[in-house]
C-alpha positions as CSV (number, residue, x, y, z in Angstrom):
1,M,2.3,3.8,-4.8
2,A,3.8,3.6,-1.3
3,V,2.8,0.7,0.9
4,L,2.4,0.8,4.7
5,F,3.5,-2.5,6.4
6,L,2.1,-3.0,9.9
7,V,4.5,-5.5,11.5
8,T,3.7,-7.0,14.9
9,N,6.2,-9.9,15.3
10,R,10.0,-9.4,15.7
11,S,10.7,-12.5,13.7
12,A,8.8,-11.1,10.7
13,V,10.6,-7.8,10.5
14,A,13.5,-8.9,8.3
15,S,11.3,-10.7,5.7
16,C,9.0,-7.7,5.6
17,A,11.9,-5.3,5.3
18,A,13.3,-7.4,2.4
19,T,10.0,-7.0,0.6
20,A,9.6,-3.2,1.2
21,A,10.6,-0.9,-1.6
22,S,11.8,2.7,-1.6
23,D,9.1,5.1,-0.3
24,D,7.3,2.3,1.6
25,M,6.9,2.5,5.4
26,L,7.3,-0.1,8.1
27,L,5.3,0.6,11.2
28,L,6.6,-1.6,13.9
29,L,4.1,-2.6,16.6
30,D,4.1,-4.7,19.8
31,D,6.9,-7.3,19.7
32,A,8.3,-6.1,16.3
33,V,9.7,-3.0,18.0
34,R,12.3,-5.2,19.7
35,A,13.8,-6.1,16.3
36,L,15.2,-2.6,15.7
37,D,18.7,-3.4,16.7
38,A,18.9,-6.5,14.6
39,W,18.5,-5.1,11.0
40,A,18.7,-2.0,8.9
41,P,16.1,-0.9,6.4
42,A,16.9,-0.5,2.7
43,P,17.5,3.1,1.5
44,G,14.3,5.0,1.2
45,V,12.2,2.7,3.4
46,R,10.8,4.7,6.3
47,V,10.5,3.1,9.8
48,C,8.4,4.3,12.7
49,V,7.1,2.8,15.9
50,R,4.1,3.5,18.0
51,A,4.9,5.4,21.2
52,A,2.8,3.0,23.4
53,D,5.2,0.2,22.4
54,C,8.4,2.0,23.2
55,P,8.7,1.8,27.0
56,A,8.7,-2.1,27.1
57,S,11.3,-2.3,24.4
58,G,13.6,0.5,25.5
59,V,13.3,2.4,22.2
60,S,13.5,6.2,22.1
61,G,12.9,8.8,19.5
62,D,16.7,9.2,19.1
63,T,16.9,6.0,17.0
64,V,13.6,5.9,15.1
65,Q,10.5,8.0,14.4
66,V,8.0,7.6,17.3
67,I,4.3,8.3,16.5
68,D,1.3,8.5,18.7
69,D,-2.1,6.8,18.1
70,A,-3.5,9.7,16.2
71,E,-0.5,9.7,13.9
72,F,-0.9,5.9,13.5
73,V,-4.4,6.4,12.2
74,R,-3.3,9.2,9.9
75,R,-0.6,7.0,8.4
76,V,-3.1,4.2,7.8
77,T,-5.6,6.5,6.1
78,E,-2.9,8.2,3.9
79,H,-1.6,5.0,2.3
80,D,-3.5,3.3,-0.5
81,V,-2.2,-0.1,0.4
82,V,-1.8,-1.3,4.0
83,V,-0.4,-4.8,4.6
84,A,-0.5,-6.5,8.0
85,W,2.7,-8.6,8.4
86,S,3.1,-10.8,11.4
């Protein structure tokens, strides 16, 4: 069963990523988007960011999957387990 981790704080990204297993997804929100250049996810862990959080952090779709709000809602509803990590 894949887990969706909603991560909102850049200092929490590394610990969350260490917990995530293959097929899990990290959705970086708010301040957590700024941590993209400081770590690499484990193989099989998917990472995406919300489009609204990209301009302030300088992130583009070239480096990570960018999703809109509708896709954010879809990701939450398609996972059986959603964990807020901050």
